N, C-alpha and C positions, 0 to 999 in steps of 0.2 A: 197495313202496318196503323198504329195508331200515331199516335206523337208523343205520346210514356215511355211507346216502344224504343221508338228512334231517338230518346235522347238519353236509355239503357241502354244500347248497342254501340253509341255515342262515347257515353264515357267508360265501358268496357273495353270502344277501342280506342281510346287514348292510354287506358292502362298498364293493357299485353303494348303500344305503342313504348311506353314510359319503362316500362321491368323488361322491356326488349334490350333495349335502351338507342332507341329512335331517338336521334337528336338531340341527346347526350354529347355533352364536352366532353368527357373522360377516356380516356389518350391507355388504359386499363392499367394505370401506374396502380404498385396499393395502397397510397393516398388517397386513393379515389372512394368517397364517400359508396355506399350499397347502395344500392334504389330501392324502390320499398315495392316488394308482391304481398296482395290481397293474404299470403297463407304470413307473411311475418307483421301484418300490422291486420287485427280486425278493419271488415268497413263502419262505414260511418265514425268512424272513432278517431281524433287527430295523431299524429304522429307525435310525441314530444320531444322539440329542439332544441338546443342548447344554445341560452344569446350567447354570441360576437364579444370577444376577448373585446382589449383597448385599442389593435391592431385590427383589430376588424374577422380574424381568423378566427371559427367555431370550433371550439375545444371539439376532440373527441367523446362519445356517451362512458359514462359507463362500464357498460357493458364490452366500452372496445379497450379500455383500460385495463383490461385484466384490475388482479389481486394489487392487490401496494404492502411487500413485507419491509416491515419494520427496519432501522441498521439503526445501532450505538449512532453516537456523536462519535464520538471517540474510534479509533481505532484498541486492538487491549491494549492495555500493554507489553512489551516485549520481558521477556522470561527469559535470562540467561540460565547456564548453566553454574553449578556452585566448584568453588574450588571450594578444591584438597585440602584438609582438615590440613596438613600438614606443609599450604603451603601457606606462606607471606599475603598477608593483599597488594595489593596495588599503591595503597597509600602510605603504611609502612614499606616498601620499601626503598617509597622519595621518600618518607623522612628519614629511617635512617643513611640517606645521602646524604638530609642532610646535614643531621648529626653531625657525621663525621664531616664537617668542612669538606663538603664536592656540591660545588654548582648545581639545582636544582630549578632555577627565574620558571616563575608562570608556569607551573602546574596550574593545571587541569585535568577533571575526571572527566571524560569520552567514555565511560561501560556503553554506553546506548549503540556507537558504534561495532560495540563486540552483535552485536543483531541482527536482526534479517534485512532492517532497512538501514544500519550502516555499512558496514567494509562487511560482516557478513564471516571474519574471521569467525567465531565460535570460542568463542574468546568468555570466560569468569567474568572479566577485572582489565576495565583498562587506562591507566592512567600518563598523562600526553607533557610535559618539558619543554623549555627549549635545549638542552642536553641531553636525554636524552625517553624513549616510551617503552613506560614498564607494561606489559603483557602477564597476563594473569590465567594459565588457561587450565580447563577440567579436570586434562587424566597427562602424564609425560607424554605419550604418543602425540597427540593435539602443538605440543609442545614445539617437541623434537621438531614435526613436520612443515611447525612456519621457519622454524633456525634453522635449516635446509636450505626454505625459500627465500632466506633471504641470505642465506651465505656466508666469506666477513663482514657484516654489514649485525651482528645481531651476536648474543652471549646466551647463553639456555640452562642453566639449572636445577632441574629440577621441569616442574610446573611454568615457570617464571619464565620470562625470554624479554630481555632488554635490549633492543630493536633501535640505535643508530643512522641509517640510511635519510632520515628527517632532523635529524642532529648538528649542536656546530659546535657541539666535544670534540678537541682531534683527538686522533688514535693513541692518541699517547698515556689521554686523565683513562683511560678507558677501562683498564685492566684495578685503576682505586675504584671503579664504580664494584664490579664486576667482583672485585673483594670481597665490598661490605657486603653488599649481594650472601654471596657465600656464607659471610659472618650470621649471616639473617640463617635460626635455625632449623 
């Protein structure tokens, strides 16, 4: 054998040893980089390597990362079910309470809590005050189910439910709120 043949045989032996994992620190974990074989890269051409980032780690190649899906910048808006045309709106109910001289301190529209990111009750509208919370549901059945769940701490008329669970309204004043709700068309 000539010196040229010995050099070629030596290079082949090193390539075989590297592809077999000899001398590799690979512990078989999925984060280890694959070895380079003669089938993966043509001989004589260097394999492109990514430059290390600031902490010295080499990012995975574009082929290893796969395709990236574009996601919307924010989640889509929650679409609440429509309230029945025959039912008053939650704000309309609170305004009627105020017009009747009833206390409705610090009203706050919390309709967003009706959807899946909030309480997930399936209501159409939700207006909370320190005295009473007004829920408007898309149908009478949904309103009835919730009113039954809250037992004696609520009042229902059609698709509208008054909730007193977190209210500071004395039980003696509750019939006045219910009378105003009943007077709304």
